[in-house]
C-alpha positions in Angstrom: 1.0 18.9 -12.5 -1.9 16.9 -11.2 -1.7 15.3 -7.7 -3.9 12.3 -7.2 -4.5 11.2 -3.5 -4.2 7.4 -3.4 -4.8 7.0 0.3 -8.0 6.2 2.2 -8.8 8.8 5.0 -8.1 7.7 8.5 -10.9 8.0 11.1 -12.5 6.3 14.0 -15.2 4.7 11.9 -12.9 3.4 9.1 -12.7 -0.3 8.3 -9.6 -2.3 9.5 -8.4 -5.8 8.8 -10.5 -8.1 10.9 -7.6 -9.3 13.1 -6.0 -5.8 13.4 -6.9 -3.2 16.1 -9.4 -0.5 15.3 -8.5 3.1 15.0 -8.9 5.2 18.1 -8.6 9.0 17.8 -9.4 10.9 21.0 -9.4 14.7 21.7 -7.4 15.3 24.9 -7.0 19.1 24.9 -9.4 21.9 24.1 -8.5 25.4 23.0 -11.0 27.0 25.5 -9.4 25.2 28.5 -5.9 24.3 27.4 -5.2 27.0 24.8 -4.4 24.3 22.2 -6.3 21.5 20.4 -4.6 18.1 20.7 -5.5 14.5 19.9 -4.1 11.1 20.6 -4.4 8.2 18.2 -3.7 4.5 18.1 -3.8 2.2 15.1 -2.0 -0.8 13.7 1.0 -0.4 11.5 -1.0 -1.8 8.6 -4.0 0.4 9.0 -5.8 1.7 5.8 -3.4 2.6 3.0 -0.1 1.3 4.2 3.2 -0.3 3.2 4.9 -3.6 4.2 8.6 -4.1 4.6 10.3 -7.6 5.0 10.0 -7.6 8.8 6.3 -8.0 8.3 6.6 -11.6 7.4 10.3 -12.5 7.5 12.0 -13.2 10.8 14.8 -10.6 11.4 13.8 -9.1 8.0 14.6 -5.5 7.1 12.6 -2.8 9.0 11.4 0.6 7.8 14.6 2.4 8.8 16.7 -0.1 6.8 15.4 1.5 3.5 16.6 4.9 2.2 13.9 7.5 1.5 14.5 7.0 -2.2 12.9 3.6 -1.9 9.5 5.1 -1.5 9.2 7.2 -4.7 9.8 6.7 -8.3 8.5 6.3 -11.8 5.6 4.0 -11.8 3.1 2.3 -14.2 -0.4 1.2 -13.5 -1.7 -2.1 -15.0 -4.8 -4.2 -14.6 -5.8 -7.8 -15.5 -6.1 -6.9 -19.2 -2.9 -4.9 -19.6 -0.2 -6.3 -17.3 1.1 -8.6 -20.0 2.1 -5.5 -22.0 4.6 -4.1 -19.5 7.4 -4.9 -22.0 6.0 -2.1 -24.2 7.1 0.5 -21.7 10.6 1.6 -22.7 11.3 3.9 -19.8 12.8 2.3 -16.7 10.2 1.7 -13.9 10.7 1.9 -10.2 7.3 0.5 -9.3 4.1 -1.3 -10.6 0.6 -0.6 -9.4 -2.1 -3.2 -10.0 -5.7 -1.9 -10.2 -8.7 -4.2 -9.6 -11.4 -1.7 -8.7 -11.7 -3.3 -5.2 -11.1 0.0 -3.4 -14.8 0.8 -4.2 -15.7 -1.8 -1.5 -13.5 -0.3 1.3 -16.5 0.9 3.3 -18.1 -2.6 3.1 -15.6 -4.5 5.3 -17.4 -7.8 5.0 -16.8 -7.7 1.2 -13.6 -5.8 1.1 -11.8 -8.3 3.5 -13.8 -11.3 2.3 -12.9 -14.4 0.4 -14.0 -13.3 -3.0 -11.6 -10.5 -3.7 -9.4 -10.5 -6.9 -6.2 -12.4 -7.1 -2.9 -10.9 -8.3 -1.6 -12.9 -11.3 1.5 -15.0 -10.4 3.2 -14.1 -13.6 2.9 -10.4 -12.8 4.6 -11.0 -9.4 7.3 -13.0 -11.2 7.7 -10.1 -13.6 8.0 -7.6 -10.8 10.8 -9.6 -9.2 12.5 -10.1 -12.5 12.4 -6.3 -13.2 14.0 -5.6 -9.8 11.6 -2.8 -9.1 11.5 -0.9 -5.7 7.8 -1.3 -4.9 4.6 -3.0 -5.9 1.1 -1.6 -5.0 -2.5 -2.6 -5.3 -6.0 -1.6 -4.2 -6.5 -4.8 -2.3 -6.2 -5.2 1.5 -3.5 -7.8 0.9 -1.4 -8.9 -2.1 -2.2 -12.5 -1.0 -5.5 -14.3 -1.2 -7.8 -14.1 1.9 -6.7 -16.3 4.8 -3.4 -17.3 3.2 -0.9 -18.8 5.7 1.9 -19.2 3.2 1.7 -15.6 2.0 3.5 -16.6 -1.2 3.2 -13.1 -2.9 4.4 -11.4 0.3 7.4 -13.7 0.4 8.2 -13.3 -3.3 8.1 -9.5 -3.2 9.5 -8.8 0.3 12.1 -11.5 -0.1 13.4 -9.5 -3.0 13.3 -6.2 -1.0 10.3 -5.0 -3.0 8.2 -2.7 -0.8 4.4 -3.6 -0.8 1.7 -0.9 -0.8 -1.8 -2.2 0.0 -5.3 -0.7 0.2 -4.5 2.1 -2.3 -7.5 4.0 -3.7 -8.5 6.3 -6.6 -6.4 4.2 -9.0 -9.0 4.8 -11.7 -7.7 8.4 -11.8 -4.3 7.2 -13.0 -3.5 6.5 -16.7 -3.0 2.9 -17.8 0.4 1.7 -19.0 1.7 5.3 -18.8 4.6 6.3 -16.5 3.7 8.7 -13.6 5.3 9.9 -10.4 4.7 8.0 -7.2 5.3 9.1 -3.6 4.5 7.0 -0.6 6.5 7.8 2.4 6.1 6.0 5.8 6.3 7.6 9.1 9.9 7.6 10.5 9.2 4.6 12.8 12.4 2.8 13.9 12.5 -0.9 13.8 9.0 -1.5 12.6 7.3 -3.8 10.1 5.2 -1.2 8.2 3.4 2.1 8.4 0.3 3.9 7.3 1.2 6.2 4.3 -0.1 9.1 2.4 0.4 8.1 -1.2 0.3 10.6 -4.0 0.4 10.0 -7.8 1.8 12.8 -9.9 0.6 13.2 -13.5 
């Protein structure tokens, strides 16, 4: 069994979405004086590698705790711009689809990573995901929608169908193409919220 870490590390100097709060991690206890080491941290619910639930863009939409834990794992297939049209070749039932663009390589260059020229997720792939009634859809982009989108059509299409969205995944190049693998991406147990940072793991 091979475990692939699909999450960006969280630190004070990591990039965050331009309109979101920065990460703040502060040491508040020391072993030498307090006999324990302890930190506080603050960050947005959509910091780094994270997931979206309907409440993120839909008024009174479902929150994290409205979904059972089984929603956040399953049999998954990775595709890219050249292979997504061949999803029908997969005979095994799929719980999720991951779309790789290679954009995770720009994560430490926030001007480019969050900029206007990032790749676009094909509309027909989004339509196919909704048609397949999968549990989740993920990508290595900071958003499934184009930069600056007000309509958020992809968010609405997926979350409106109760399909969880994973954004800012990384290391997708280490996953096989058009081959089913295990996916685990659990949120923190935050009640009533719109999303959560996640530690995502692919199992080959």
